[in-house]
N, C-alpha and C positions, 0 to 999 in steps of 0.2 A: 583678811581685809574685807570689811563689809561692802557689799555691792550696792546696798541701798543707802539712803541718807538717814539711817536710824541712829539712835544714841543708846545702844544697849548697855546693860550693866558691865559687860566686859570692856567697855570703852571708858570706864571711870576708875580713878584711883580711889579705893574705898578704905583701906586699912591704914592705921598709923605706920605700920611697917613699910608700906608702899611709899608713903610720903617721906619717911625718914631716908629711904634708899635714894629717892630723887634728890632730896636736899643735900645728901652726903656726896653723891657722885656727879651732880649736875653741873652743866655749863650755865652760867647766869647771864641773862640779858636784862640790863637796867634801862628803865624808862622813867620819866617823871611820875607816871601814873601807876606803873606796875613793876614788880620784879618778876621775871619769868625764868623758871628753872626748867631746863630740858636735859634729858638723858635717854639713851637708847634702852629699850626693854627687850626681853627675850621672847616676846610675843610677835605675832604678825600683824598687829593692829596698834594704832596709837591710843593712848589713854590720857584723860584730862583730870586734873585736880584743881580745886579752887580754895583759896584762903582769903576770904573777904571779911575782915574784922569790923567790929564796932568802931575801932579807932580810925579805920580808913573811911568808913561811911556810917555816920551816926544813925540814920534812919533805916529801918528794915526795908522800906520801899526802895530806897536807893541801892542797898546791898543786893536785893533780889533782882533789880533791873540789871545791875552789872553782871550777876551770875547768869541770868537768862540770856543776855546778849552774848556772853562768851560761849555758853553752851550751844546756842544756835549757830554761831559762827564755826565752832568746832564741828558740829554735825554736818555742816555744808562743806567743810574743807578737810575733813579727816582723811580723805583719799590721798591728799598731797603730803600728809605727815608721816607716812610709812610706819616705822616702829618706834616712835618717840613717846616718852612719858613727859607731859607738860603740866607744870603747876604755875598758876597765876596767883601772885600775892599782891593784893591791892594796896595802894598808898592813898593818902587823903586826896591827892589831886584827881584820882579816878572819879570821885563823887562829883566833881565839878564839870565833867564832860557831858555834852549832849549825847543823845543816842547815836546820832550820825557820826560824831567825832569818835565815840567809843568803837563803833563798827569799823571805821577807817583805821584806827590804831591797831585793832586786833588783826585786820587783814595784813597790815604792814608786818606785824609780828609773825604771822603764819609764813609770809614770804621770806622773812629773814631765817626762820627755822628750816625751811625746806632747801635753802641755798647752802 
């Protein structure tokens, strides 16, 4: 468990094998803006994966804003998430949210995961 608020490489889902494992074993949380897949990992820290497609957000600026917001929220809240692997899959409604609405939704998701 990282003591700082860093976002090291070890806190990221990087390989297709990691993503496939999460999609196969995961519990799925559905929201209008995201599908969130969560499952326990064998590590002592949470990891984050993002799947933000062109279908979900046509403009690169929008896709990058969504990714930046999720990563920053994860960085600040990773201590709450223990040993979860979390994958966010964006839906087109995510592109319509303002930054504040996106932040509030992500905080709601973290709270639901930790409970």
